[in-house]
C-alpha positions in Angstrom: -29.2 -36.1 -110.9 -28.7 -37.9 -107.8 -27.1 -41.6 -107.3 -27.0 -44.6 -105.0 -23.9 -46.0 -104.7 -23.4 -50.2 -104.0 -20.3 -52.7 -103.6 -20.5 -56.5 -105.2 -18.4 -59.0 -104.0 -17.4 -61.0 -106.7 -15.9 -64.7 -106.3 -13.4 -66.1 -108.8 -12.6 -69.9 -108.2 -10.0 -71.6 -110.0 -8.9 -75.2 -110.4 -5.9 -76.2 -112.1 -4.0 -79.2 -113.3 -0.3 -79.4 -113.2 2.1 -80.6 -115.6 4.4 -83.1 -114.6 7.4 -80.3 -114.6 5.4 -77.1 -112.3 6.1 -76.3 -109.2 2.4 -76.0 -107.6 3.6 -72.9 -105.4 4.9 -70.9 -108.8 2.2 -72.2 -110.8 -0.5 -70.9 -108.4 1.1 -67.8 -107.8 1.2 -67.4 -112.0 -2.2 -68.2 -111.9 -3.6 -65.6 -109.6 -1.0 -63.0 -111.2 -3.2 -63.5 -114.7 -6.2 -63.0 -113.3 -5.4 -59.7 -111.6 -4.0 -58.4 -114.4 -6.7 -59.2 -116.5 -9.6 -57.8 -113.8 -7.0 -55.0 -114.2 -6.9 -54.2 -117.7 -10.5 -52.6 -117.9 -11.5 -51.8 -113.9 -15.0 -50.2 -115.0 -15.6 -53.5 -116.5 -16.9 -52.0 -119.8 -18.6 -48.6 -118.3 -20.9 -50.5 -115.6 -18.6 -50.0 -112.8 -16.6 -47.3 -110.7 -14.1 -49.4 -109.8 -13.0 -53.0 -109.1 -10.2 -53.9 -106.6 -8.9 -57.0 -105.4 -10.2 -58.0 -101.8 -8.4 -60.8 -101.1 -7.6 -64.6 -102.2 -7.0 -67.8 -100.7 -4.8 -70.4 -102.2 -4.7 -74.4 -101.9 -2.0 -77.0 -102.5 -2.7 -80.0 -101.0 0.6 -81.3 -101.3 3.7 -81.3 -103.2 3.0 -84.2 -105.2 -0.9 -83.5 -106.3 -1.5 -82.8 -109.6 -4.2 -79.9 -108.9 -4.2 -76.8 -107.3 -7.0 -74.2 -106.3 -7.7 -70.6 -105.4 -10.1 -68.4 -104.5 -9.7 -64.5 -105.5 -12.0 -62.0 -104.3 -13.1 -58.7 -106.1 -15.1 -55.4 -104.4 -17.1 -53.9 -107.7 -18.4 -50.4 -107.0 -20.9 -49.2 -109.2 -23.7 -46.7 -109.0 -27.5 -46.2 -109.7 -29.5 -43.7 -110.5 -31.7 -42.7 -107.4 -34.9 -44.3 -106.7 -34.6 -46.2 -109.8 -37.3 -49.1 -109.7 -35.5 -51.6 -112.4 -32.5 -51.4 -109.9 -34.1 -51.8 -106.6 -32.9 -54.9 -104.7 
C-alpha cells in the first residue's frame, strides 16, 4: 500500500495573567515548557501522527510591570494518508 506524506503546522497561542509575586520571564518560560512537555508525552497524537516536533516559539512581555504575558509556539505535525484516498484529498 502506498502513502502520501503530509505536514501540518499547528500554532498554539497562550495568554497568562501573572500574580503579584511572579517574575514575568520565568513564568512565561515555565508555561512554554509545560506546553512542550505535554505535546511531547504523545508525539503520535493517539496514533494519528507520525511525529510532532517544535518548530519555533515567540514570547512577549510588554514590560516589567505588566500583569499579562503571552506566547506562541509552533509545532510541525507529520502524518500520512493512503495514496489516492478521496476522503483525505485536499
